DSSP file (Angstrom, degrees, kcal/mol; ACC not computed):
  #  RESIDUE AA STRUCTURE BP1 BP2  ACC     N-H-->O    O-->H-N    N-H-->O    O-->H-N    TCO  KAPPA ALPHA  PHI   PSI    X-CA   Y-CA   Z-CA
    1    1 A X              0   0    0      0, 0.0     2,-0.2     0, 0.0     0, 0.0   0.000 360.0 360.0 360.0 127.1  -39.9   25.5    8.0
    2    2 A X        -     0   0    0      1,-0.1     2,-0.3     0, 0.0     0, 0.0  -0.488 360.0-120.7 -73.1 137.8  -38.3   23.2    5.5
    3    3 A X        -     0   0    0     -2,-0.2     2,-0.4     1,-0.0    -1,-0.1  -0.571  20.7-137.2 -80.9 143.2  -35.8   20.8    6.9
    4    4 A X        -     0   0    0     -2,-0.3     2,-0.4     2,-0.0    -1,-0.0  -0.829  12.7-130.1 -99.5 135.6  -32.3   20.9    5.7
    5    5 A X        -     0   0    0     -2,-0.4     2,-0.6     2,-0.0     0, 0.0  -0.706  19.4-154.0 -82.6 132.8  -30.4   17.7    4.9
    6    6 A X        -     0   0    0     -2,-0.4     2,-0.5     2,-0.0    -2,-0.0  -0.936   4.7-158.7-109.6 125.1  -27.0   17.6    6.5
    7    7 A X        -     0   0    0     -2,-0.6     2,-0.4     2,-0.0    -2,-0.0  -0.895   4.8-156.7-105.5 127.4  -24.4   15.5    4.9
    8    8 A X        -     0   0    0     -2,-0.5     2,-0.6     2,-0.0    -2,-0.0  -0.859   4.3-150.7-104.8 138.1  -21.5   14.3    6.9
    9    9 A X        -     0   0    0     -2,-0.4    -2,-0.0     1,-0.1     0, 0.0  -0.931   6.6-169.4-108.3 115.4  -18.2   13.3    5.3
   10   10 A X        +     0   0    0     -2,-0.6    -1,-0.1     2,-0.1     2,-0.1   0.490  48.7 117.8 -84.2  -2.7  -16.4   10.7    7.4
   11   11 A X  S    S-     0   0    0      1,-0.1     2,-0.3    93,-0.1    93,-0.2  -0.383  71.2-117.9 -64.3 139.6  -13.2   11.0    5.3
   12   12 A X        -     0   0    0     91,-2.6    -1,-0.1    93,-0.1    93,-0.1  -0.619  34.2-114.5 -73.7 136.7  -10.2   12.2    7.3
   13   13 A X     >  -     0   0    0     -2,-0.3     4,-1.9     1,-0.1     5,-0.1  -0.296  19.4-115.8 -67.7 157.4   -8.9   15.4    5.9
   14   14 A X  H  > S+     0   0    0      1,-0.2     4,-2.7     2,-0.2     5,-0.2   0.878 116.7  57.5 -61.6 -36.5   -5.5   15.5    4.3
   15   15 A X  H  > S+     0   0    0      1,-0.2     4,-2.5     2,-0.2    -1,-0.2   0.894 105.6  49.3 -63.7 -38.2   -4.4   17.9    7.0
   16   16 A X  H  > S+     0   0    0      2,-0.2     4,-2.3     1,-0.2    -1,-0.2   0.886 110.8  50.6 -66.5 -37.6   -5.3   15.3    9.7
   17   17 A X  H  X S+     0   0    0     -4,-1.9     4,-2.3     2,-0.2    -2,-0.2   0.925 111.5  48.2 -63.2 -43.8   -3.4   12.6    7.8
   18   18 A X  H  X S+     0   0    0     -4,-2.7     4,-2.6     2,-0.2    -2,-0.2   0.921 111.2  49.7 -63.9 -44.5   -0.4   14.9    7.6
   19   19 A X  H  X S+     0   0    0     -4,-2.5     4,-1.9     2,-0.2    -1,-0.2   0.917 111.1  49.3 -61.1 -44.3   -0.5   15.8   11.3
   20   20 A X  H  X S+     0   0    0     -4,-2.3     4,-2.4     1,-0.2     5,-0.3   0.908 111.8  48.7 -62.5 -42.0   -0.8   12.1   12.2
   21   21 A X  H  X S+     0   0    0     -4,-2.3     4,-3.2     1,-0.2     7,-0.2   0.913 109.2  52.9 -63.9 -41.8    2.2   11.2   10.0
   22   22 A X  H  < S+     0   0    0     -4,-2.6    -1,-0.2     1,-0.2    -2,-0.2   0.870 111.9  46.4 -61.1 -36.6    4.3   14.0   11.5
   23   23 A X  H  < S+     0   0    0     -4,-1.9     3,-0.4    -5,-0.2    -2,-0.2   0.932 124.4  29.2 -71.8 -46.4    3.6   12.7   15.0
   24   24 A X  H  < S+     0   0    0     -4,-2.4    -2,-0.2     1,-0.2    -3,-0.2   0.792 135.0  26.3 -87.8 -28.7    4.3    9.0   14.4
   25   25 A X    ><  +     0   0    0     -4,-3.2     3,-1.7    -5,-0.3    -1,-0.2  -0.553  64.8 162.9-134.1  68.0    6.9    9.3   11.6
   26   26 A X  T 3  S+     0   0    0     -3,-0.4    -1,-0.1     1,-0.3    -4,-0.1   0.709  72.8  63.6 -64.4 -19.3    8.6   12.7   12.0
   27   27 A X  T 3  S+     0   0    0     -3,-0.1     2,-0.3    15,-0.1    -1,-0.3   0.652  80.3 100.0 -79.7 -13.6   11.5   11.6    9.7
   28   28 A X  S <  S-     0   0    0     -3,-1.7     2,-0.3    -7,-0.2    13,-0.2  -0.546  72.1-134.1 -73.5 133.8    9.2   11.3    6.7
   29   29 A X  E     -A   40   0A   0     11,-3.1    11,-2.3    -2,-0.3     2,-0.4  -0.653  16.7-149.3 -85.8 145.1    9.4   14.2    4.3
   30   30 A X  E     +A   39   0A   0     -2,-0.3     2,-0.3     9,-0.2     9,-0.2  -0.942  21.7 164.4-117.7 138.0    6.1   15.6    3.1
   31   31 A X  E     -A   38   0A   0      7,-2.3     7,-3.0    -2,-0.4     2,-0.4  -0.919  23.8-132.8-141.9 169.0    5.5   17.3   -0.3
   32   32 A X  E     -A   37   0A   0     -2,-0.3     2,-0.4     5,-0.2     5,-0.2  -0.964  13.3-174.0-129.0 142.2    2.5   18.1   -2.4
   33   33 A X  E >  S-A   36   0A   0      3,-2.4     3,-1.8    -2,-0.4     2,-0.3  -0.903  73.2 -55.5-133.4 104.8    1.6   17.7   -6.0
   34   34 A X  T 3  S-     0   0    0     -2,-0.4    -1,-0.0     1,-0.3     0, 0.0  -0.472 122.9 -17.9  56.6-121.2   -1.7   19.4   -6.8
   35   35 A X  T 3  S+     0   0    0     -2,-0.3     2,-0.5    -3,-0.1    25,-0.4   0.131 118.0 100.4 -99.7  21.5   -4.1   17.9   -4.3
   36   36 A X  E <   -A   33   0A   0     -3,-1.8    -3,-2.4    23,-0.1     2,-0.4  -0.912  61.1-147.6-111.4 129.9   -2.0   14.9   -3.5
   37   37 A X  E     -AB  32  58A   0     21,-2.8    21,-2.2    -2,-0.5     2,-0.5  -0.777  13.9-163.2 -92.8 140.0    0.2   14.5   -0.4
   38   38 A X  E     -AB  31  57A   0     -7,-3.0    -7,-2.3    -2,-0.4     2,-0.4  -0.982   3.7-166.8-128.7 120.8    3.4   12.6   -0.9
   39   39 A X  E     -AB  30  56A   0     17,-2.8    17,-2.6    -2,-0.5     2,-0.4  -0.883   3.2-171.9-105.1 138.3    5.4   11.2    2.0
   40   40 A X  E     +AB  29  55A   0    -11,-2.3   -11,-3.1    -2,-0.4     2,-0.3  -0.997  24.1 131.6-130.0 128.5    8.9    9.9    1.5
   41   41 A X  E     - B   0  54A   0     13,-1.9    13,-3.1    -2,-0.4     2,-0.4  -0.969  48.1 -92.3-163.7 176.5   10.8    8.1    4.3
   42   42 A X  E     - B   0  53A   0     -2,-0.3     2,-0.4    11,-0.2    11,-0.2  -0.807  27.6-173.6-106.1 141.4   12.9    5.1    5.3
   43   43 A X  E     - B   0  52A   0      9,-2.7     9,-3.3    -2,-0.4     2,-0.4  -0.990   8.9-171.7-129.8 141.2   11.7    1.9    6.8
   44   44 A X        -     0   0    0     -2,-0.4     7,-0.1     7,-0.2    72,-0.1  -0.894   8.9-162.6-131.5 101.2   13.8   -1.0    8.2
   45   45 A X  S    S+     0   0    0     -2,-0.4     2,-0.3     5,-0.4    -1,-0.1   0.837  72.2   2.4 -58.1 -38.2   11.6   -4.0    9.0
   46   46 A X  S >  S-     0   0    0      4,-0.2     3,-1.1     1,-0.0    -1,-0.0  -0.897  80.4 -99.5-140.1 169.7   14.2   -5.7   11.2
   47   47 A X  T 3  S+     0   0    0     -2,-0.3    -2,-0.1     1,-0.3    -1,-0.0   0.825 125.5  45.6 -59.2 -31.4   17.7   -5.0   12.6
   48   48 A X  T 3  S+     0   0    0      2,-0.0    -1,-0.3    -4,-0.0    -3,-0.1   0.478  96.5 102.1 -92.0  -3.0   19.1   -7.3    9.9
   49   49 A X  S <  S-     0   0    0     -3,-1.1     2,-0.1     1,-0.1    71,-0.0  -0.285  77.3-105.1 -78.2 161.9   17.0   -5.8    7.1
   50   50 A X        -     0   0    0      1,-0.1     2,-0.6    -2,-0.0    -5,-0.4  -0.398  39.2-107.8 -70.1 161.5   18.0   -3.4    4.4
   51   51 A X        -     0   0    0     -7,-0.1     2,-0.4    -2,-0.1    -7,-0.2  -0.880  37.8-157.0 -94.5 124.5   16.8    0.2    4.8
   52   52 A X  E     -B   43   0A   0     -9,-3.3    -9,-2.7    -2,-0.6     2,-0.6  -0.852  10.9-145.8-106.6 135.4   14.1    0.9    2.3
   53   53 A X  E     -BC  42  71A   0     18,-3.3    17,-2.9    -2,-0.4    18,-1.5  -0.897  28.9-175.4 -96.9 120.7   13.1    4.3    1.0
   54   54 A X  E     -BC  41  69A   0    -13,-3.1   -13,-1.9    -2,-0.6     2,-0.4  -0.759  18.5-149.6-116.2 160.9    9.4    4.3    0.4
   55   55 A X  E     -BC  40  68A   0     13,-2.6    13,-2.3    -2,-0.3     2,-0.5  -0.997   7.0-166.9-131.5 129.6    6.9    6.8   -1.1
   56   56 A X  E     -BC  39  67A   0    -17,-2.6   -17,-2.8    -2,-0.4     2,-0.4  -0.973   6.7-170.9-116.0 124.3    3.3    7.0   -0.1
   57   57 A X  E     +BC  38  66A   0      9,-2.7     9,-2.6    -2,-0.5     2,-0.3  -0.934  13.3 162.1-115.5 138.5    0.9    9.1   -2.3
   58   58 A X  E     +B   37   0A   0    -21,-2.2   -21,-2.8    -2,-0.4     2,-0.3  -0.971  12.8 167.3-157.5 139.5   -2.6    9.9   -1.3
   59   59 A X    >   -     0   0    0     -2,-0.3     3,-1.5   -23,-0.2   -23,-0.1  -0.950  47.9-110.3-140.5 162.4   -5.4   12.3   -2.1
   60   60 A X  T 3  S+     0   0    0    -25,-0.4   -24,-0.1    -2,-0.3    43,-0.0   0.689 117.6  62.4 -67.5 -16.1   -9.1   12.3   -1.2
   61   61 A X  T 3  S+     0   0    0    -26,-0.2    -1,-0.3     3,-0.0     2,-0.2   0.639  89.3  87.1 -80.9 -15.0   -9.8   11.5   -4.8
   62   62 A X  S <  S-     0   0    0     -3,-1.5     3,-0.1     1,-0.1    -4,-0.0  -0.562  75.0-138.9 -86.6 149.6   -7.9    8.2   -4.7
   63   63 A X  S    S-     0   0    0      1,-0.2     2,-0.3    -2,-0.2    -1,-0.1   0.826  85.8  -6.5 -72.6 -31.9   -9.6    5.0   -3.5
   64   64 A X  S    S-     0   0    0     39,-0.0    -1,-0.2    38,-0.0    -5,-0.1  -0.982  86.0 -83.6-157.0 159.2   -6.5    4.1   -1.5
   65   65 A X        -     0   0    0     -2,-0.3     2,-0.5    -3,-0.1    -7,-0.2  -0.332  39.5-134.3 -64.4 152.0   -3.0    5.3   -0.9
   66   66 A X  E     -C   57   0A   0     -9,-2.6    -9,-2.7    26,-0.0     2,-0.5  -0.948  21.2-168.0-111.3 130.1   -0.3    4.2   -3.4
   67   67 A X  E     +C   56   0A   0     -2,-0.5    24,-2.9    24,-0.4     2,-0.3  -0.965   9.1 172.7-123.6 129.3    3.0    2.9   -2.0
   68   68 A X  E     -CD  55  90A   0    -13,-2.3   -13,-2.6    -2,-0.5     2,-0.6  -0.952  31.5-125.2-130.8 154.9    6.2    2.3   -3.9
   69   69 A X  E     -C   54   0A   0     20,-0.5     5,-0.3    -2,-0.3   -15,-0.3  -0.890  21.1-175.0 -97.4 119.0    9.7    1.4   -2.9
   70   70 A X  E     +     0   0A   0    -17,-2.9     2,-0.3    -2,-0.6   -16,-0.2   0.876  59.7  52.6 -81.7 -40.3   12.1    3.9   -4.3
   71   71 A X  E    S+C   53   0A   0    -18,-1.5   -18,-3.3     1,-0.3    -1,-0.3  -0.979  98.8  23.5-159.9 151.4   15.3    2.1   -3.1
   72   72 A X  S    S-     0   0    0     -2,-0.3    -1,-0.3   -20,-0.3     3,-0.1   0.702  95.8-114.6 -65.8 157.2   16.7   -0.4   -3.1
   73   73 A X        -     0   0    0     -2,-0.1     2,-0.1    -3,-0.1    -3,-0.1  -0.330  30.9-109.7 -60.7 135.4   14.9   -1.5   -6.3
   74   74 A X        -     0   0    0     -5,-0.3     2,-0.4    15,-0.1    -1,-0.1  -0.423  38.9-155.4 -65.9 140.8   12.6   -4.5   -5.8
   75   75 A X        -     0   0    0     -2,-0.1    -1,-0.0    -3,-0.1     2,-0.0  -0.915  13.2-117.8-124.5 147.6   13.9   -7.6   -7.5
   76   76 A X        -     0   0    0     -2,-0.4     2,-0.7     2,-0.1     5,-0.2  -0.303  29.0-118.5 -68.8 162.0   12.4  -10.8   -8.7
   77   77 A X  B >   -F   80   0B   0      3,-1.2     3,-3.0    52,-0.0     2,-0.1  -0.930  69.8 -58.6-105.5 109.1   13.4  -14.1   -7.2
   78   78 A X  T 3  S-     0   0    0     -2,-0.7    -2,-0.1     1,-0.3     0, 0.0  -0.371 120.0 -21.2  51.3-119.1   14.9  -16.1  -10.0
   79   79 A X  T 3  S+     0   0    0     -2,-0.1     2,-0.3    -3,-0.1    -1,-0.3   0.378 112.5 112.1 -97.9   4.4   12.1  -16.2  -12.6
   80   80 A X  B <   -F   77   0B   0     -3,-3.0    -3,-1.2     1,-0.1     2,-0.1  -0.579  67.4-124.7 -83.0 137.3    9.3  -15.5  -10.1
   81   81 A X        -     0   0    0     -2,-0.3     2,-0.3    -5,-0.2    -1,-0.1  -0.430  40.1 -92.8 -69.6 152.7    7.3  -12.3  -10.3
   82   82 A X        -     0   0    0     -2,-0.1     3,-0.4     1,-0.1    -1,-0.1  -0.543  47.9-127.3 -68.4 126.0    7.3  -10.3   -7.1
   83   83 A X  S    S+     0   0    0     -2,-0.3     9,-0.2     1,-0.2     3,-0.1  -0.333  81.0  21.7 -74.6 159.5    4.1  -11.3   -5.1
   84   84 A X  S    S+     0   0    0      1,-0.2     8,-2.2    54,-0.1     2,-0.4   0.908  91.8 125.4  53.3  53.0    1.6   -8.9   -3.8
   85   85 A X  E     -E   91   0A   0     -3,-0.4     6,-0.2     6,-0.2    -1,-0.2  -0.999  48.4-144.7-140.9 140.4    2.4   -6.1   -6.1
   86   86 A X  E >>  -E   90   0A   0      4,-3.8     3,-0.9    -2,-0.4     4,-0.6  -0.438  47.6 -66.6 -91.7 171.1    0.3   -4.1   -8.5
   87   87 A X  G >4 S+     0   0    0      1,-0.2     3,-0.9     2,-0.2    -1,-0.2  -0.197 124.2  33.3 -53.8 154.1    1.4   -2.7  -11.9
   88   88 A X  G 34 S-     0   0    0      1,-0.2    -1,-0.2    -3,-0.1    -2,-0.1   0.715 131.3 -79.3  65.1  23.4    4.0    0.0  -11.7
   89   89 A X  G <4 S+     0   0    0     -3,-0.9   -20,-0.5     1,-0.2     2,-0.4   0.803  79.6 160.9  56.2  36.0    5.4   -1.8   -8.6
   90   90 A X  E <<  -DE  68  86A   0     -3,-0.9    -4,-3.8    -4,-0.6   -22,-0.2  -0.735  43.7-111.6 -83.4 134.2    2.8   -0.4   -6.3
   91   91 A X  E     - E   0  85A   0    -24,-2.9     2,-0.8    -2,-0.4   -24,-0.4  -0.396  15.4-141.5 -72.5 141.0    2.6   -2.5   -3.1
   92   92 A X        +     0   0    0     -8,-2.2     3,-0.1    -9,-0.2    -1,-0.1  -0.887  35.1 158.3-100.0 103.6   -0.5   -4.6   -2.4
   93   93 A X        +     0   0    0     -2,-0.8     2,-0.3     1,-0.2    -1,-0.2   0.659  58.9   2.4-102.9 -20.6   -0.9   -4.2    1.3
   94   94 A X  S    S-     0   0    0      7,-0.0     2,-0.8    41,-0.0    -1,-0.2  -0.948  75.9 -93.6-159.2 171.5   -4.6   -5.1    1.9
   95   95 A X    > > -     0   0    0     -2,-0.3     3,-1.3     1,-0.2     5,-1.1  -0.843  28.2-163.8-100.7 103.4   -7.8   -6.1    0.1
   96   96 A X  G > 5S+     0   0    0     -2,-0.8     3,-1.8     1,-0.3    -1,-0.2   0.854  87.1  59.4 -55.8 -37.7   -9.8   -3.0   -0.8
   97   97 A X  G 3 5S+     0   0    0      1,-0.3    -1,-0.3     2,-0.1    -2,-0.0   0.793 103.4  52.5 -64.0 -26.0  -13.0   -4.9   -1.4
   98   98 A X  G < 5S-     0   0    0     -3,-1.3    -1,-0.3     3,-0.0    -2,-0.2   0.386 109.7-126.3 -89.7   4.0  -12.9   -6.2    2.2
   99   99 A X  T < 5 +     0   0    0     -3,-1.8    -3,-0.2    -4,-0.3    -2,-0.1   0.868  55.9 152.5  54.5  41.6  -12.5   -2.6    3.5
  100  100 A X  S   <S+     0   0    0     -5,-1.1     2,-0.4     1,-0.2    -4,-0.1   0.761  75.4  28.4 -71.2 -24.2   -9.4   -3.4    5.5
  101  101 A X  S    S+     0   0    0     -6,-0.2     2,-0.3    -5,-0.1    -1,-0.2  -0.998  77.3 175.3-132.9 136.6   -8.4    0.2    4.9
  102  102 A X    >   -     0   0    0     -2,-0.4     3,-1.9    -3,-0.1   -38,-0.0  -0.841  48.4 -99.3-131.9 171.4  -10.9    3.1    4.5
  103  103 A X  T 3  S+     0   0    0      1,-0.3   -91,-2.6    -2,-0.3     4,-0.1   0.532 120.4  64.7 -69.8  -4.9  -10.7    6.8    4.1
  104  104 A X  T 3  S+     0   0    0    -93,-0.2     2,-0.4     2,-0.1    -1,-0.3   0.347  88.6  90.9 -93.7   4.1  -11.7    7.0    7.8
  105  105 A X  S <  S-     0   0    0     -3,-1.9     2,-0.3   -93,-0.1   -93,-0.1  -0.816  80.9-117.5-107.4 138.8   -8.4    5.3    8.7
  106  106 A X     >  -     0   0    0     -2,-0.4     4,-1.0     1,-0.2     5,-0.3  -0.578  11.5-147.2 -74.7 131.6   -5.1    7.0    9.5
  107  107 A X  T  4>S+     0   0    0     -2,-0.3     5,-1.9     1,-0.2     3,-0.5   0.873  99.5  58.4 -61.9 -39.1   -2.3    6.1    7.1
  108  108 A X  T  45S+     0   0    0      1,-0.2     5,-0.3   -91,-0.2    -1,-0.2   0.825 108.4  45.2 -62.8 -32.4    0.2    6.5    9.9
  109  109 A X  T  45S+     0   0    0     -3,-0.3    -1,-0.2     3,-0.1    -2,-0.2   0.684 133.1  10.2 -84.4 -19.0   -1.6    3.7   11.9
  110  110 A X  T  X5S+     0   0    0     -4,-1.0     4,-2.8    -3,-0.5     5,-0.3   0.719 121.4  47.9-125.5 -63.8   -2.1    1.3    9.1
  111  111 A X  H  >5S+     0   0    0     -4,-0.3     4,-2.2    -5,-0.3    -3,-0.2   0.884 112.6  48.3 -60.8 -44.3   -0.3    1.9    5.8
  112  112 A X  H  ><S+     0   0    0     -5,-1.9     4,-2.1     2,-0.2    -1,-0.2   0.959 116.0  42.3 -66.3 -49.9    3.2    2.6    7.2
  113  113 A X  H  > S+     0   0    0     -5,-0.3     4,-2.3    -6,-0.3    -2,-0.2   0.906 115.0  51.6 -62.2 -37.9    3.2   -0.5    9.5
  114  114 A X  H  X S+     0   0    0     -4,-2.8     4,-2.6     1,-0.2    -1,-0.2   0.867 108.0  52.8 -65.0 -34.6    1.7   -2.7    6.8
  115  115 A X  H  X S+     0   0    0     -4,-2.2     4,-2.5    -5,-0.3    -1,-0.2   0.921 108.7  49.0 -65.7 -43.2    4.4   -1.5    4.4
  116  116 A X  H  X S+     0   0    0     -4,-2.1     4,-1.9     1,-0.2    -2,-0.2   0.911 112.8  47.9 -61.4 -42.0    7.1   -2.4    6.9
  117  117 A X  H  X S+     0   0    0     -4,-2.3     4,-2.5     2,-0.2    -2,-0.2   0.901 109.3  53.0 -65.6 -41.1    5.5   -5.8    7.3
  118  118 A X  H  X S+     0   0    0     -4,-2.6     4,-2.5     1,-0.2    -2,-0.2   0.921 108.5  50.7 -58.5 -44.0    5.2   -6.2    3.5
  119  119 A X  H  X S+     0   0    0     -4,-2.5     4,-2.2     2,-0.2    -1,-0.2   0.880 108.6  52.0 -63.3 -38.0    9.0   -5.5    3.3
  120  120 A X  H  X S+     0   0    0     -4,-1.9     4,-2.3     2,-0.2    -2,-0.2   0.945 111.9  45.5 -61.0 -48.3    9.7   -8.1    5.9
  121  121 A X  H  X S+     0   0    0     -4,-2.5     4,-2.6     1,-0.2    11,-0.3   0.850 109.4  56.4 -65.5 -33.4    7.6  -10.7    4.0
  122  122 A X  H  X S+     0   0    0     -4,-2.5     4,-2.0     2,-0.2    -1,-0.2   0.930 109.2  45.9 -61.3 -45.9    9.4   -9.6    0.8
  123  123 A X  H  X S+     0   0    0     -4,-2.2     4,-1.7     2,-0.2    -2,-0.2   0.899 113.1  49.6 -64.2 -40.7   12.8  -10.4    2.4
  124  124 A X  H  X S+     0   0    0     -4,-2.3     4,-2.8     2,-0.2     5,-0.4   0.884 107.9  54.4 -65.8 -38.1   11.5  -13.7    3.7
  125  125 A X  H  X S+     0   0    0     -4,-2.6     4,-2.6     1,-0.2    -2,-0.2   0.910 107.6  50.0 -60.8 -43.0   10.2  -14.6    0.2
  126  126 A X  H  < S+     0   0    0     -4,-2.0    -1,-0.2     1,-0.2    -2,-0.2   0.883 116.0  43.2 -62.2 -37.2   13.6  -13.9   -1.2
  127  127 A X  H  < S+     0   0    0     -4,-1.7    -2,-0.2    -5,-0.1    -1,-0.2   0.854 132.2  17.5 -77.2 -35.8   15.2  -16.2    1.5
  128  128 A X  H  < S-     0   0    0     -4,-2.8    -3,-0.2     2,-0.2    -2,-0.2   0.679  89.5-124.6-113.9 -22.7   12.6  -19.1    1.4
  129  129 A X  S  < S+     0   0    0     -4,-2.6     2,-0.4    -5,-0.4    -4,-0.2   0.425  79.7 104.3  86.6  -1.3   10.7  -18.8   -1.9
  130  130 A X  S    S-     0   0    0     -6,-0.4     2,-0.9    -9,-0.1    -1,-0.3  -0.940  71.2-133.3-117.0 135.8    7.4  -18.7    0.1
  131  131 A X    >   -     0   0    0     -2,-0.4     3,-0.6     1,-0.1    -9,-0.1  -0.785  24.3-176.6 -84.1 110.9    5.2  -15.6    0.7
  132  132 A X  T 3   +     0   0    0     -2,-0.9    -1,-0.1   -11,-0.3   -10,-0.1   0.390  62.3  83.3 -92.3   2.8    4.5  -16.0    4.4
  133  133 A X  T 3  S-     0   0    0      1,-0.3    -1,-0.2   -12,-0.1   -12,-0.0   0.439  81.5-145.5 -89.6   1.1    2.2  -12.9    4.7
  134  134 A X    <   +     0   0    0     -3,-0.6    -1,-0.3     1,-0.1     2,-0.0  -0.298  47.7 111.2  69.3-157.4   -1.0  -14.6    3.6
  135  135 A X  S    S-     0   0    0      2,-0.1     2,-0.4   -40,-0.0    -1,-0.1  -0.226  73.9 -62.8  82.5-175.2   -3.5  -12.6    1.5
  136  136 A X        -     0   0    0     -2,-0.0     2,-0.3   -52,-0.0   -42,-0.0  -0.928  46.6-119.9-113.1 135.0   -4.5  -13.0   -2.1
  137  137 A X        -     0   0    0     -2,-0.4     2,-0.2     1,-0.1   -54,-0.1  -0.561  30.2-119.8 -73.2 133.2   -2.0  -12.5   -4.9
  138  138 A X        -     0   0    0     -2,-0.3     2,-0.4   -46,-0.1   -53,-0.2  -0.540  31.5-173.7 -70.6 135.1   -3.0   -9.7   -7.3
  139  139 A X        -     0   0    0     -2,-0.2     5,-0.1   -55,-0.1   -53,-0.0  -0.999  29.5-112.3-129.5 130.4   -3.5  -10.8  -10.9
  140  140 A X     >  -     0   0    0     -2,-0.4     4,-2.1     1,-0.1     3,-0.4  -0.251  34.0-110.6 -56.0 151.1   -4.2   -8.4  -13.7
  141  141 A X  H  > S+     0   0    0      1,-0.2     4,-2.5     2,-0.2     5,-0.2   0.857 117.0  57.0 -54.1 -40.4   -7.8   -8.8  -15.1
  142  142 A X  H  > S+     0   0    0      1,-0.2     4,-2.3     2,-0.2    -1,-0.2   0.923 108.5  45.9 -59.4 -45.5   -6.5  -10.3  -18.3
  143  143 A X  H  > S+     0   0    0     -3,-0.4     4,-2.5     2,-0.2    -1,-0.2   0.901 111.4  52.0 -66.1 -40.8   -4.7  -13.1  -16.5
  144  144 A X  H  X S+     0   0    0     -4,-2.1     4,-2.3     2,-0.2    -1,-0.2   0.913 110.4  48.9 -61.2 -41.8   -7.7  -13.8  -14.3
  145  145 A X  H  X S+     0   0    0     -4,-2.5     4,-2.4     2,-0.2    -2,-0.2   0.920 111.1  49.6 -64.0 -44.1   -9.9  -14.1  -17.4
  146  146 A X  H  X S+     0   0    0     -4,-2.3     4,-2.2     1,-0.2    -1,-0.2   0.903 110.9  50.0 -62.1 -40.6   -7.4  -16.4  -19.1
  147  147 A X  H  X S+     0   0    0     -4,-2.5     4,-2.4     2,-0.2    -1,-0.2   0.897 109.8  50.9 -65.4 -39.3   -7.3  -18.6  -15.9
  148  148 A X  H  X S+     0   0    0     -4,-2.3     4,-2.1     2,-0.2    -2,-0.2   0.907 110.6  48.7 -63.1 -41.8  -11.1  -18.7  -15.8
  149  149 A X  H  X S+     0   0    0     -4,-2.4     4,-1.7     1,-0.2    -1,-0.2   0.888 110.6  50.9 -66.1 -38.4  -11.3  -19.8  -19.4
  150  150 A X  H  X S+     0   0    0     -4,-2.2     4,-2.2     1,-0.2    -2,-0.2   0.909 109.7  50.5 -64.3 -41.7   -8.6  -22.5  -18.8
  151  151 A X  H  < S+     0   0    0     -4,-2.4    -2,-0.2     1,-0.2    -1,-0.2   0.886 108.6  52.3 -63.1 -38.8  -10.6  -23.8  -15.8
  152  152 A X  H  < S+     0   0    0     -4,-2.1    -1,-0.2     1,-0.2    -2,-0.2   0.856 111.0  47.3 -66.4 -34.4  -13.8  -24.0  -17.9
  153  153 A X  H  <        0   0    0     -4,-1.7    -2,-0.2     1,-0.2    -1,-0.2   0.876 360.0 360.0 -73.8 -37.6  -11.9  -26.0  -20.6
  154  154 A X     <        0   0    0     -4,-2.2    -1,-0.2    -5,-0.1    -2,-0.2   0.465 360.0 360.0 -81.0 360.0  -10.4  -28.4  -18.1
């Protein structure tokens, strides 16, 4: 008898992600666009913070969830670019290469609390000028290449 290979997929199903979000964040609205689940809800990092409306988009085809702040609109600090943000103002919450979040991880347990913490550090950055959340600042590939070339010249 020929043996059959059994492949296990450790990714959490979208339905499990939705159920977990409903349990921990029942006020978040859920909608679907094709095979992508989209949660929209409010976060208030501290009692003195603004209330932020965020959107989290995720599908099993994506490498990681995408998080944006819908309101209030994120603002630069004087001439400084907003730290820890990807193009299209998607929040940079973790380092994907270090596998700080994987498809086996619940969004409700990680992404939502990390988003609230990011918003807290964003407010502190506006107040102090320093990003107190640690991590590595995202730089577009073009800028990284230019910096490498500058270092080689110097």
